[in-house]
MDTraj code that builds the backbone (N, CA, C; nanometers):
import mdtraj as md
import numpy as np

residues = "MET ASN GLY THR LEU TYR ILE PHE ALA ALA PRO SER GLY ALA GLY LYS THR SER LEU ILE LYS ALA LEU ARG GLU ARG ARG PRO GLU LEU VAL LEU SER ILE SER HIS THR THR ARG ALA MET ARG PRO GLY GLU GLU CYS GLY LEU HIS TYR HIS PHE VAL GLU LYS ARG ALA PHE VAL GLU MET ILE ASN GLN THR ALA PHE LEU GLU HIS ALA GLU VAL PHE GLY ASN PHE TYR GLY THR SER GLU ALA ALA VAL ARG GLU GLN LEU GLN GLN GLY VAL ASP LEU ILE LEU GLU ILE ASP TRP GLN GLY ALA GLN GLN VAL ARG GLN SER PHE PRO GLU ALA VAL GLY ILE PHE ILE LEU PRO PRO ASP ARG GLU THR LEU ARG GLN ARG LEU SER ASP ARG GLY GLN ASP ASP ALA ALA VAL ILE GLN GLY ARG MET ASP GLN ALA VAL SER GLU MET SER HIS TYR GLY GLU PHE ASP TYR LEU VAL ILE ASN ASP ASP PHE ASP THR ALA LEU VAL GLU LEU GLU ALA ILE ILE VAL SER GLN ARG LEU LEU LEU ALA SER GLN SER GLN ARG HIS GLU VAL ARG ILE ARG GLN LEU LEU GLN GLY".split()
xyz = np.array([
    [-0.2256, -9.2359, 3.5062],
    [-0.2676, -9.3383, 3.6010],
    [-0.3107, -9.4637, 3.5252],
    [-0.2486, -9.5757, 3.5581],
    [-0.2819, -9.7010, 3.4910],
    [-0.4197, -9.7513, 3.5320],
    [-0.4798, -9.8286, 3.4437],
    [-0.6091, -9.8883, 3.4745],
    [-0.5919, -10.0091, 3.5650],
    [-0.7032, -10.0627, 3.6112],
    [-0.7039, -10.1813, 3.6970],
    [-0.7350, -10.3044, 3.6130],
    [-0.6603, -10.4115, 3.6394],
    [-0.6825, -10.5371, 3.5685],
    [-0.7655, -10.6288, 3.6580],
    [-0.8841, -10.6671, 3.6093],
    [-0.9736, -10.7565, 3.6822],
    [-0.9724, -10.8935, 3.6170],
    [-0.9539, -10.9980, 3.6972],
    [-0.9584, -11.1346, 3.6486],
    [-1.0872, -11.1997, 3.6969],
    [-1.1735, -11.2389, 3.6047],
    [-1.2984, -11.3079, 3.6368],
    [-1.2827, -11.4554, 3.5989],
    [-1.3082, -11.5441, 3.6943],
    [-1.3016, -11.6872, 3.6660],
    [-1.4205, -11.7575, 3.7295],
    [-1.4584, -11.8712, 3.6717],
    [-1.5734, -11.9475, 3.7209],
    [-1.5815, -12.0779, 3.6434],
    [-1.6459, -12.1784, 3.6977],
    [-1.6698, -12.2997, 3.6190],
    [-1.7721, -12.2707, 3.5103],
    [-1.7674, -12.3460, 3.4028],
    [-1.8651, -12.3297, 3.2957],
    [-2.0059, -12.3492, 3.3501],
    [-2.0947, -12.2528, 3.3212],
    [-2.2326, -12.2619, 3.3674],
    [-2.2622, -12.1827, 3.4928],
    [-2.1607, -12.1170, 3.5495],
    [-2.1819, -12.0390, 3.6721],
    [-2.2467, -11.9035, 3.6447],
    [-2.2509, -11.8632, 3.5174],
    [-2.3129, -11.7358, 3.4824],
    [-2.2158, -11.6215, 3.4683],
    [-2.0881, -11.6516, 3.4591],
    [-1.9849, -11.5489, 3.4517],
    [-2.0036, -11.4536, 3.3340],
    [-2.0252, -11.5094, 3.2159],
    [-2.0366, -11.4258, 3.0962],
    [-2.1581, -11.3333, 3.1035],
    [-2.2710, -11.3852, 3.1492],
    [-2.3916, -11.3029, 3.1612],
    [-2.3735, -11.1920, 3.2643],
    [-2.3062, -11.2234, 3.3742],
    [-2.2834, -11.1226, 3.4778],
    [-2.1898, -11.0133, 3.4283],
    [-2.0860, -11.0513, 3.3574],
    [-1.9930, -10.9523, 3.3047],
    [-2.0640, -10.8609, 3.2051],
    [-2.1472, -10.9179, 3.1207],
    [-2.2226, -10.8369, 3.0235],
    [-2.3103, -10.7353, 3.0947],
    [-2.3834, -10.7799, 3.1983],
    [-2.4706, -10.6892, 3.2730],
    [-2.3899, -10.5843, 3.3499],
    [-2.2752, -10.6256, 3.4027],
    [-2.1889, -10.5316, 3.4756],
    [-2.1382, -10.4222, 3.3833],
    [-2.0996, -10.4574, 3.2635],
    [-2.0485, -10.3589, 3.1683],
    [-2.1586, -10.2658, 3.1187],
    [-2.2827, -10.3128, 3.1192],
    [-2.3942, -10.2244, 3.0839],
    [-2.4136, -10.1170, 3.1915],
    [-2.3875, -10.1533, 3.3176],
    [-2.3995, -10.0592, 3.4274],
    [-2.2726, -9.9763, 3.4446],
    [-2.1607, -10.0333, 3.4036],
    [-2.0308, -9.9670, 3.4136],
    [-1.9631, -9.9720, 3.2769],
    [-2.0099, -9.8900, 3.1817],
    [-1.9599, -9.8973, 3.0443],
    [-1.8123, -9.8622, 3.0294],
    [-1.7512, -9.8025, 3.1336],
    [-1.6094, -9.7712, 3.1247],
    [-1.5223, -9.8960, 3.1368],
    [-1.5800, -10.0069, 3.1836],
    [-1.5073, -10.1328, 3.1905],
    [-1.4942, -10.1920, 3.0505],
    [-1.3754, -10.2382, 3.0183],
    [-1.3494, -10.2938, 2.8853],
    [-1.3170, -10.4420, 2.8991],
    [-1.3768, -10.5230, 2.8136],
    [-1.3534, -10.6670, 2.8156],
    [-1.2413, -10.7026, 2.7186],
    [-1.1373, -10.7667, 2.7700],
    [-1.0277, -10.8115, 2.6851],
    [-1.0777, -10.9203, 2.5903],
    [-1.0411, -10.9110, 2.4646],
    [-1.0841, -11.0090, 2.3647],
    [-0.9738, -11.1139, 2.3480],
    [-1.0042, -11.2367, 2.3851],
    [-0.9064, -11.3454, 2.3794],
    [-0.9024, -11.4099, 2.2411],
    [-0.7936, -11.4811, 2.2177],
    [-0.7819, -11.5652, 2.0984],
    [-0.8257, -11.7063, 2.1350],
    [-0.8892, -11.7757, 2.0424],
    [-0.9300, -11.9142, 2.0676],
    [-0.9308, -11.9941, 1.9387],
    [-0.9125, -12.1254, 1.9547],
    [-0.9184, -12.2146, 1.8387],
    [-1.0526, -12.2869, 1.8312],
    [-1.1422, -12.2633, 1.9273],
    [-1.2706, -12.3330, 1.9235],
    [-1.3606, -12.2753, 1.8148],
    [-1.4602, -12.3538, 1.7769],
    [-1.5521, -12.3110, 1.6719],
    [-1.6418, -12.1972, 1.7218],
    [-1.6791, -12.1110, 1.6320],
    [-1.7663, -11.9998, 1.6659],
    [-1.9076, -12.0519, 1.6939],
    [-1.9680, -12.0046, 1.8030],
    [-2.1028, -12.0468, 1.8406],
    [-2.2054, -11.9526, 1.7792],
    [-2.3322, -11.9964, 1.7694],
    [-2.4366, -11.9101, 1.7137],
    [-2.4435, -11.7758, 1.7873],
    [-2.4462, -11.6663, 1.7115],
    [-2.4562, -11.5337, 1.7703],
    [-2.3240, -11.4675, 1.8002],
    [-2.2141, -11.5414, 1.7877],
    [-2.0824, -11.4837, 1.8160],
    [-2.0239, -11.4191, 1.6909],
    [-1.9351, -11.3222, 1.7122],
    [-1.8677, -11.2528, 1.6027],
    [-1.7182, -11.2493, 1.6305],
    [-1.6394, -11.2730, 1.5278],
    [-1.4945, -11.2674, 1.5405],
    [-1.4509, -11.1239, 1.5670],
    [-1.3668, -11.1051, 1.6688],
    [-1.3201, -10.9730, 1.7051],
    [-1.4075, -10.9045, 1.8079],
    [-1.5271, -10.9590, 1.8282],
    [-1.6177, -10.9018, 1.9277],
    [-1.6241, -10.9909, 2.0513],
    [-1.6430, -11.1207, 2.0306],
    [-1.6471, -11.2155, 2.1418],
    [-1.5108, -11.2821, 2.1612],
    [-1.4496, -11.3222, 2.0520],
    [-1.3156, -11.3801, 2.0525],
    [-1.2480, -11.3463, 1.9200],
    [-1.1152, -11.3628, 1.9177],
    [-1.0421, -11.3660, 1.7919],
    [-1.0299, -11.5139, 1.7574],
    [-1.1100, -11.5609, 1.6643],
    [-1.1110, -11.7019, 1.6279],
    [-0.9988, -11.7297, 1.5271],
    [-0.9081, -11.8203, 1.5640],
    [-0.7925, -11.8487, 1.4789],
    [-0.7751, -11.9997, 1.4658],
    [-0.7018, -12.0407, 1.3639],
    [-0.6679, -12.1812, 1.3450],
    [-0.5605, -12.2216, 1.4462],
    [-0.5546, -12.3504, 1.4750],
    [-0.4583, -12.3997, 1.5736],
    [-0.3148, -12.3669, 1.5331],
    [-0.2850, -12.3760, 1.4038],
    [-0.1501, -12.3468, 1.3573],
    [-0.1097, -12.2036, 1.3894],
    [-0.2010, -12.1096, 1.3692],
    [-0.1726, -11.9694, 1.3992],
    [-0.1563, -11.9470, 1.5494],
    [-0.2359, -12.0180, 1.6269],
    [-0.2281, -12.0050, 1.7723],
    [-0.0918, -12.0538, 1.8224],
    [-0.0484, -12.1688, 1.7721],
    [0.0815, -12.2238, 1.8131],
    [0.1944, -12.1282, 1.7762],
    [0.1831, -12.0652, 1.6615],
    [0.2843, -11.9694, 1.6190],
    [0.2913, -11.8513, 1.7164],
    [0.1765, -11.8064, 1.7654],
    [0.1739, -11.6971, 1.8630],
    [0.2367, -11.7414, 1.9954],
    [0.2171, -11.8675, 2.0325],
    [0.2824, -11.9203, 2.1525],
    [0.4337, -11.9155, 2.1352],
    [0.4808, -11.9592, 2.0195],
    [0.6248, -11.9603, 1.9917],
    [0.6842, -11.8203, 1.9936],
    [0.6026, -11.7213, 1.9621],
    [0.6481, -11.5822, 1.9617],
    [0.6290, -11.5162, 2.0984],
    [0.5876, -11.5977, 2.1994],
    [0.5593, -11.5479, 2.3355],
    [0.4667, -11.4268, 2.3332],
    [0.3647, -11.4347, 2.2490],
    [0.2711, -11.3235, 2.2334],
    [0.1614, -11.3242, 2.3383],
    [0.1459, -11.4359, 2.4104],
    [0.0357, -11.4475, 2.5051],
    [0.0788, -11.4184, 2.6484],
    [-0.0052, -11.3426, 2.7169],
    [0.0127, -11.3216, 2.8603],
    [-0.0206, -11.4500, 2.9340],
    [-0.1213, -11.5193, 2.8848],
    [-0.1599, -11.6503, 2.9363],
    [-0.2248, -11.7278, 2.8237],
    [-0.2133, -11.8604, 2.8331],
    [-0.2844, -11.9449, 2.7370],
    [-0.3065, -12.0807, 2.8009],
    [-0.4102, -12.1491, 2.7580],
    [-0.4446, -12.2784, 2.8162],
    [-0.5284, -12.3587, 2.7179],
    [-0.5284, -12.4888, 2.7397],
    [-0.6138, -12.5784, 2.6625],
    [-0.7318, -12.6188, 2.7497],
    [-0.8541, -12.5942, 2.7010],
    [-0.9753, -12.6238, 2.7754],
    [-1.0690, -12.7037, 2.6855],
    [-1.1036, -12.8253, 2.7277],
    [-1.1930, -12.9128, 2.6504],
    [-1.1467, -12.9282, 2.5053],
    [-1.0150, -12.9401, 2.4870],
    [-0.9604, -12.9643, 2.3540],
    [-0.9398, -12.8413, 2.2693],
    [-0.9735, -12.7236, 2.3212],
    [-0.9544, -12.5983, 2.2479],
    [-0.8543, -12.5098, 2.3216],
    [-0.7879, -12.4217, 2.2467],
    [-0.6884, -12.3332, 2.3054],
    [-0.7441, -12.1916, 2.3213],
    [-0.7056, -12.1275, 2.4316],
    [-0.7450, -11.9901, 2.4606],
    [-0.6218, -11.9114, 2.5029],
    [-0.6135, -11.7854, 2.4647],
    [-0.4982, -11.7047, 2.5036],
    [-0.5283, -11.5564, 2.5031],
    [-0.4517, -11.4816, 2.5826],
    [-0.4685, -11.3371, 2.5948],
    [-0.3427, -11.2665, 2.5475],
    [-0.3566, -11.1743, 2.4563],
    [-0.2441, -11.0983, 2.4033],
    [-0.1847, -11.0080, 2.5107],
    [-0.0570, -11.0284, 2.5415],
    [0.0083, -10.9464, 2.6437],
    [0.0213, -10.8014, 2.5988],
    [0.0561, -10.7792, 2.4743],
    [0.0743, -10.6431, 2.4237],
    [-0.0549, -10.5631, 2.4334],
    [-0.1672, -10.6260, 2.3999],
    [-0.2962, -10.5568, 2.4040],
    [-0.3335, -10.5187, 2.5466],
    [-0.3092, -10.6099, 2.6419],
    [-0.3418, -10.5829, 2.7815],
    [-0.2577, -10.4667, 2.8344],
    [-0.1279, -10.4702, 2.8122],
    [-0.0399, -10.3645, 2.8632],
    [-0.0751, -10.2286, 2.8038],
    [-0.1059, -10.2276, 2.6752],
    [-0.1388, -10.1016, 2.6092],
    [-0.2650, -10.0395, 2.6686],
    [-0.3676, -10.1208, 2.6914],
    [-0.4926, -10.0680, 2.7452],
    [-0.4766, -10.0196, 2.8898],
    [-0.4033, -10.0946, 2.9695],
    [-0.3826, -10.0534, 3.1085],
    [-0.3038, -9.9225, 3.1152],
    [-0.2055, -9.9076, 3.0298],
    [-0.1248, -9.7852, 3.0274],
    [-0.2063, -9.6646, 2.9842],
    [-0.3150, -9.6900, 2.9118],
    [-0.4047, -9.5822, 2.8699],
    [-0.5079, -9.5492, 2.9774],
    [-0.4988, -9.6168, 3.0929],
    [-0.5915, -9.5903, 3.2024],
    [-0.7207, -9.6682, 3.1958],
    [-0.7265, -9.7683, 3.1094],
    [-0.8479, -9.8478, 3.0928],
    [-0.8585, -9.9527, 3.2035],
    [-0.9775, -9.9654, 3.2631],
    [-1.0045, -10.0750, 3.3561],
    [-1.0462, -10.1952, 3.2724],
    [-0.9652, -10.3006, 3.2780],
    [-0.9770, -10.4119, 3.1847],
    [-1.0197, -10.5400, 3.2551],
    [-1.1121, -10.6138, 3.1929],
    [-1.1598, -10.7408, 3.2458],
    [-1.1034, -10.8561, 3.1631],
    [-1.0416, -10.9522, 3.2318],
    [-1.0002, -11.0762, 3.1683],
    [-1.0965, -11.1861, 3.2125],
    [-1.1627, -11.2486, 3.1182],
    [-1.2553, -11.3587, 3.1480],
    [-1.1822, -11.4884, 3.1144],
    [-1.1162, -11.5470, 3.2150],
    [-1.0300, -11.6618, 3.1915],
    [-1.0531, -11.7675, 3.3000],
    [-0.9809, -11.8793, 3.2913],
    [-0.9944, -11.9828, 3.3932],
    [-0.8861, -11.9650, 3.4998],
    [-0.8888, -12.0521, 3.6019],
    [-0.7957, -12.0378, 3.7134],
    [-0.6512, -12.0570, 3.6707],
    [-0.6294, -12.1413, 3.5704],
    [-0.4931, -12.1623, 3.5220],
    [-0.4393, -12.0346, 3.4580],
    [-0.5235, -11.9714, 3.3777],
    [-0.4833, -11.8456, 3.3169],
    [-0.4586, -11.7385, 3.4213],
    [-0.5408, -11.7388, 3.5258],
    [-0.5245, -11.6408, 3.6335],
    [-0.3891, -11.6550, 3.7000],
    [-0.3440, -11.7776, 3.7209],
    [-0.2126, -11.7999, 3.7809],
    [-0.1028, -11.7428, 3.6926],
    [-0.1147, -11.7604, 3.5634],
    [-0.0148, -11.7083, 3.4702],
    [-0.0145, -11.5561, 3.4696],
    [-0.1342, -11.4967, 3.4691],
    [-0.1448, -11.3512, 3.4651],
    [-0.0834, -11.2884, 3.5898],
    [-0.1058, -11.3495, 3.7053],
    [-0.0535, -11.2932, 3.8301],
    [0.0990, -11.2912, 3.8342],
    [0.1638, -11.3742, 3.7548],
    [0.3099, -11.3712, 3.7489],
    [0.3594, -11.2393, 3.6901],
    [0.2838, -11.1846, 3.5964],
    [0.3205, -11.0571, 3.5343],
    [0.2485, -10.9391, 3.5974],
    [0.1265, -10.9642, 3.6508],
    [0.0465, -10.8584, 3.7124],
    [-0.0011, -10.9039, 3.8511],
    [0.0900, -10.9064, 3.9491],
    [0.0496, -10.9503, 4.0840],
    [-0.0543, -10.8604, 4.1486],
    [-0.0684, -10.7383, 4.0971],
    [-0.1650, -10.6440, 4.1523],
    [-0.3055, -10.6631, 4.0944],
    [-0.3211, -10.7545, 4.0000],
    [-0.4525, -10.7791, 3.9390],
    [-0.5533, -10.8218, 4.0449],
    [-0.6791, -10.7819, 4.0257],
    [-0.7861, -10.8118, 4.1200],
    [-0.8611, -10.9361, 4.0714],
    [-0.8559, -11.0433, 4.1506],
    [-0.9185, -11.1694, 4.1114],
    [-1.0577, -11.1861, 4.1697],
    [-1.1541, -11.2207, 4.0845],
    [-1.2933, -11.2415, 4.1257],
    [-1.3372, -11.3794, 4.0785],
    [-1.3809, -11.4641, 4.1717],
    [-1.4267, -11.5979, 4.1365],
    [-1.5774, -11.6074, 4.1591],
    [-1.6468, -11.6639, 4.0618],
    [-1.7930, -11.6763, 4.0686],
    [-1.8309, -11.8237, 4.0808],
    [-1.9117, -11.8551, 4.1822],
    [-1.9583, -11.9910, 4.2053],
    [-2.1093, -12.0022, 4.1839],
    [-2.1565, -12.1179, 4.1382],
    [-2.3012, -12.1420, 4.1341],
    [-2.3480, -12.1757, 4.2751],
    [-2.4774, -12.1683, 4.3035],
    [-2.5257, -12.1970, 4.4393],
    [-2.5140, -12.3443, 4.4776],
    [-2.5260, -12.4356, 4.3793],
    [-2.5171, -12.5785, 4.4070],
    [-2.4972, -12.6528, 4.2747],
    [-2.4671, -12.7817, 4.2854],
    [-2.4380, -12.8607, 4.1660],
    [-2.5610, -12.8808, 4.0780],
    [-2.6773, -12.8946, 4.1406],
    [-2.7989, -12.9162, 4.0629],
    [-2.8266, -12.7965, 3.9713],
    [-2.8100, -12.6776, 4.0259],
    [-2.8305, -12.5566, 3.9455],
    [-2.7281, -12.5483, 3.8337],
    [-2.6042, -12.5839, 3.8632],
    [-2.4995, -12.5804, 3.7617],
    [-2.5323, -12.6744, 3.6467],
    [-2.5738, -12.7966, 3.6776],
    [-2.6076, -12.8932, 3.5733],
    [-2.7250, -12.8438, 3.4886],
    [-2.8240, -12.7835, 3.5540],
    [-2.9408, -12.7335, 3.4818],
    [-2.9026, -12.6214, 3.3866],
    [-2.8148, -12.5325, 3.4321],
    [-2.7712, -12.4224, 3.3460],
    [-2.6962, -12.4745, 3.2241],
    [-2.6135, -12.5753, 3.2437],
    [-2.5412, -12.6333, 3.1314],
    [-2.6367, -12.7011, 3.0342],
    [-2.7391, -12.7663, 3.0866],
    [-2.8374, -12.8349, 3.0014],
    [-2.9233, -12.7356, 2.9249],
    [-2.9570, -12.6245, 2.9883],
    [-3.0452, -12.5252, 2.9271],
    [-2.9827, -12.4577, 2.8055],
    [-2.8510, -12.4650, 2.7927],
    [-2.7859, -12.4026, 2.6777],
    [-2.8279, -12.4691, 2.5472],
    [-2.8538, -12.5997, 2.5542],
    [-2.8958, -12.6725, 2.4359],
    [-2.7892, -12.6862, 2.3301],
    [-2.6618, -12.6699, 2.3693],
    [-2.5524, -12.6752, 2.2725],
    [-2.4687, -12.8021, 2.2854],
    [-2.4817, -12.8739, 2.3968],
    [-2.3966, -12.9898, 2.4220],
    [-2.4813, -13.1129, 2.4538],
    [-2.4279, -13.2300, 2.4207],
    [-2.4991, -13.3528, 2.4534],
    [-2.4705, -13.3937, 2.5973],
    [-2.5347, -13.5024, 2.6419],
    [-2.5245, -13.5445, 2.7820],
    [-2.3819, -13.5770, 2.8224],
    [-2.3056, -13.6391, 2.7320],
    [-2.1679, -13.6759, 2.7642],
    [-2.0812, -13.5520, 2.7863],
    [-2.1006, -13.4513, 2.7023],
    [-2.0234, -13.3278, 2.7161],
    [-2.0598, -13.2564, 2.8455],
    [-2.1892, -13.2535, 2.8761],
    [-2.2345, -13.1885, 2.9995],
    [-2.1748, -13.2571, 3.1222],
    [-2.1727, -13.3902, 3.1210],
    [-2.1139, -13.4629, 3.2335],
    [-1.9651, -13.4318, 3.2449],
    [-1.8982, -13.4209, 3.1310],
    [-1.7569, -13.3859, 3.1327],
    [-1.7336, -13.2489, 3.1929],
    [-1.8215, -13.1552, 3.1590],
    [-1.8099, -13.0197, 3.2142],
    [-1.8401, -13.0196, 3.3641],
    [-1.9321, -13.1028, 3.4068],
    [-1.9624, -13.1124, 3.5493],
    [-1.8424, -13.1671, 3.6259],
    [-1.7787, -13.2689, 3.5709],
    [-1.6613, -13.3267, 3.6361],
    [-1.5483, -13.2241, 3.6445],
    [-1.5299, -13.1496, 3.5360],
    [-1.4239, -13.0489, 3.5329],
    [-1.4538, -12.9350, 3.6298],
    [-1.5815, -12.9035, 3.6469],
    [-1.6209, -12.7921, 3.7340],
    [-1.5761, -12.8137, 3.8780],
    [-1.5809, -12.9377, 3.9245],
    [-1.5401, -12.9671, 4.0619],
    [-1.3941, -12.9282, 4.0835],
    [-1.3100, -12.9636, 3.9871],
    [-1.1681, -12.9285, 3.9948],
    [-1.1495, -12.7769, 3.9885],
    [-1.2224, -12.7120, 3.8978],
    [-1.2101, -12.5672, 3.8817],
    [-1.2520, -12.4930, 4.0082],
    [-1.3635, -12.5358, 4.0682],
    [-1.4159, -12.4653, 4.1847],
    [-1.3248, -12.4755, 4.3060],
    [-1.2393, -12.5782, 4.3088],
    [-1.1493, -12.5952, 4.4227],
    [-1.0432, -12.4857, 4.4293],
    [-1.0304, -12.4059, 4.3245],
    [-0.9290, -12.3005, 4.3198],
    [-0.9839, -12.1627, 4.3582],
    [-1.1046, -12.1578, 4.4109],
    [-1.1641, -12.0284, 4.4459],
    [-1.0782, -11.9514, 4.5459],
    [-1.0043, -12.0238, 4.6309],
    [-0.9238, -11.9596, 4.7341],
    [-0.8045, -11.8811, 4.6829],
    [-0.7756, -11.8902, 4.5531],
    [-0.6631, -11.8177, 4.4949],
    [-0.7027, -11.6769, 4.4509],
    [-0.8288, -11.6405, 4.4728],
    [-0.8787, -11.5114, 4.4258],
    [-0.9054, -11.4165, 4.5419],
    [-0.9255, -11.2898, 4.5085],
    [-0.9450, -11.1871, 4.6116],
    [-1.0898, -11.1770, 4.6568],
    [-1.1814, -11.1996, 4.5647],
    [-1.3245, -11.1864, 4.5937],
    [-1.3981, -11.3129, 4.5496],
    [-1.5042, -11.3464, 4.6228],
    [-1.5878, -11.4613, 4.5890],
    [-1.7340, -11.4170, 4.5825],
    [-1.7989, -11.4445, 4.4691],
    [-1.9391, -11.4089, 4.4491],
    [-2.0172, -11.5362, 4.4171],
    [-2.1272, -11.5584, 4.4897],
    [-2.2140, -11.6734, 4.4653],
    [-2.3303, -11.6286, 4.3769],
    [-2.3400, -11.6858, 4.2585],
    [-2.4458, -11.6472, 4.1652],
    [-2.5698, -11.7338, 4.1874],
    [-2.6390, -11.7054, 4.2976],
    [-2.7673, -11.7704, 4.3259],
    [-2.8777, -11.6844, 4.2657],
    [-2.8877, -11.5611, 4.3135],
    [-2.9781, -11.4619, 4.2555],
    [-2.8957, -11.3687, 4.1674],
    [-2.9305, -11.3607, 4.0398],
    [-2.8502, -11.2848, 3.9431],
    [-2.8348, -11.1386, 3.9831],
    [-2.9433, -11.0737, 4.0203],
    [-2.9387, -10.9311, 4.0535],
    [-2.8512, -10.9045, 4.1753],
    [-2.8576, -10.9929, 4.2734],
    [-2.7743, -10.9776, 4.3916],
    [-2.6271, -10.9923, 4.3571],
    [-2.5953, -11.0921, 4.2753],
    [-2.4571, -11.1132, 4.2336],
    [-2.4052, -10.9933, 4.1549],
    [-2.4904, -10.9350, 4.0724],
    [-2.4511, -10.8182, 3.9935],
    [-2.4195, -10.6987, 4.0837],
    [-2.5034, -10.6757, 4.1843],
    [-2.4793, -10.5667, 4.2795],
    [-2.3468, -10.5883, 4.3518],
    [-2.3189, -10.7120, 4.3893],
    [-2.1941, -10.7420, 4.4590],
    [-2.0729, -10.7173, 4.3706],
    [-2.0828, -10.7527, 4.2436],
    [-1.9726, -10.7272, 4.1510],
    [-1.9483, -10.5781, 4.1329],
    [-2.0560, -10.5030, 4.1214],
    [-2.0409, -10.3582, 4.1067],
    [-1.9785, -10.2972, 4.2319],
    [-2.0131, -10.3512, 4.3483],
    [-1.9558, -10.3022, 4.4732],
    [-1.8047, -10.3249, 4.4764],
    [-1.7597, -10.4358, 4.4198],
    [-1.6163, -10.4636, 4.4124],
    [-1.5466, -10.3583, 4.3277],
    [-1.6044, -10.3270, 4.2128],
    [-1.5456, -10.2269, 4.1231],
    [-1.5363, -10.0919, 4.1933],
    [-1.6445, -10.0516, 4.2590],
    [-1.6462, -9.9221, 4.3283],
    [-1.5430, -9.9203, 4.4402],
    [-1.5354, -10.0276, 4.5174],
    [-1.4423, -10.0312, 4.6301],
    [-1.2978, -10.0213, 4.5827],
    [-1.2665, -10.0828, 4.4690],
    [-1.1298, -10.0742, 4.4165],
    [-1.0942, -9.9315, 4.3772],
    [-1.1916, -9.8587, 4.3253],
    [-1.1650, -9.7216, 4.2827],
    [-1.1528, -9.6261, 4.4014],
    [-1.2042, -9.6686, 4.5162],
    [-1.1976, -9.5841, 4.6352],
    [-1.0760, -9.6133, 4.7219],
    [-0.9921, -9.7069, 4.6800],
    [-0.8702, -9.7342, 4.7550],
    [-0.7842, -9.6086, 4.7619],
    [-0.7118, -9.5957, 4.8704],
    [-0.6329, -9.4749, 4.8935],
    [-0.5375, -9.4450, 4.7786],
    [-0.4658, -9.5470, 4.7309],
    [-0.3684, -9.5245, 4.6242],
    [-0.4351, -9.4700, 4.4981],
    [-0.5508, -9.5265, 4.4636],
    [-0.6214, -9.4810, 4.3434],
    [-0.6766, -9.3407, 4.3601],
    [-0.7421, -9.3168, 4.4712],
    [-0.8018, -9.1856, 4.4955],
    [-0.6957, -9.0757, 4.5066],
    [-0.5824, -9.1075, 4.5671],
    [-0.4761, -9.0080, 4.5825],
    [-0.4237, -8.9622, 4.4479],
    [-0.4106, -9.0557, 4.3539],
    [-0.3638, -9.0187, 4.2198],
    [-0.4731, -8.9463, 4.1424],
    [-0.5950, -8.9961, 4.1525],
    [-0.7056, -8.9390, 4.0760],
    [-0.7371, -8.7960, 4.1196],
    [-0.7226, -8.7681, 4.2487],
    [-0.7579, -8.6362, 4.3028],
    [-0.6372, -8.5643, 4.3614],
    [-0.5243, -8.5824, 4.2983],
    [-0.3995, -8.5253, 4.3503],
    [-0.4078, -8.3740, 4.3666],
    [-0.4565, -8.3055, 4.2648],
    [-0.4645, -8.1589, 4.2701],
    [-0.5617, -8.1138, 4.3779],
    [-0.6778, -8.1763, 4.3842],
    [-0.7792, -8.1415, 4.4830],
    [-0.7255, -8.1581, 4.6255],
    [-0.6575, -8.2691, 4.6495],
    [-0.6041, -8.2964, 4.7828],
    [-0.4962, -8.1946, 4.8194],
    [-0.4106, -8.1622, 4.7227],
    [-0.3053, -8.0646, 4.7484],
    [-0.3647, -7.9292, 4.7873],
    [-0.4708, -7.8912, 4.7167],
    [-0.5369, -7.7636, 4.7453],
    [-0.6006, -7.7641, 4.8846],
    [-0.6579, -7.8778, 4.9210],
    [-0.7231, -7.8889, 5.0522],
    [-0.6227, -7.8786, 5.1661],
    [-0.5010, -7.9246, 5.1417],
    [-0.3993, -7.9269, 5.2471],
    [-0.3121, -7.8030, 5.2534],
    [-0.3312, -7.7123, 5.1587],
    [-0.2513, -7.5901, 5.1599],
    [-0.2861, -7.5043, 5.2815],
    [-0.1819, -7.4492, 5.3464],
    [-0.2048, -7.3668, 5.4649],
    [-0.2493, -7.2265, 5.4308],
])
top = md.Topology()
chain = top.add_chain()
for i, resn in enumerate(residues, 1):
    res = top.add_residue(resn, chain, resSeq=i)
    for name in ("N", "CA", "C"):
        top.add_atom(name, md.element.get_by_symbol(name[0]), res)
traj = md.Trajectory(xyz[None], top)
């Protein structure tokens, strides 16, 4: 039985990364796909754990080799997901999370139309700006640029299957976990997972 592919997308500052981390602590069977990126490593990050950090030349070479399931340029940096790695994990029955933007989600759905899309929104613009400022990693000009980009990103929420508003963190986390549970209880999944049990129950 193949695993489920989950696509998580959100504007920068919506709390997507923190929610995914907390969700995986509650659901350790969920695996986070590790993307490739050309951006600089941030404090506390590790290569191979948070991202595969590569030079732009190496990234372009992977594009030429059609190695990416999806790739995009965001704020001057490139991000991409290895198609081979995703297919291998799903075939092993792993439930896999892709933390990407809406553009990447569109690309992924071309190869995996059955992927489950989850979009996370902040409660309002003021909260979004405050979260971006609280990071202490970007100057005012960069923050304004991210705010402008967020408006465009948020307009694509309708392309996803589920929408979660991250106003209260704990509430948003419960809602995300409910999505995971509901997907596992779908008839197709349960029928495969409990095939023997169901057959025994139906025997005359």
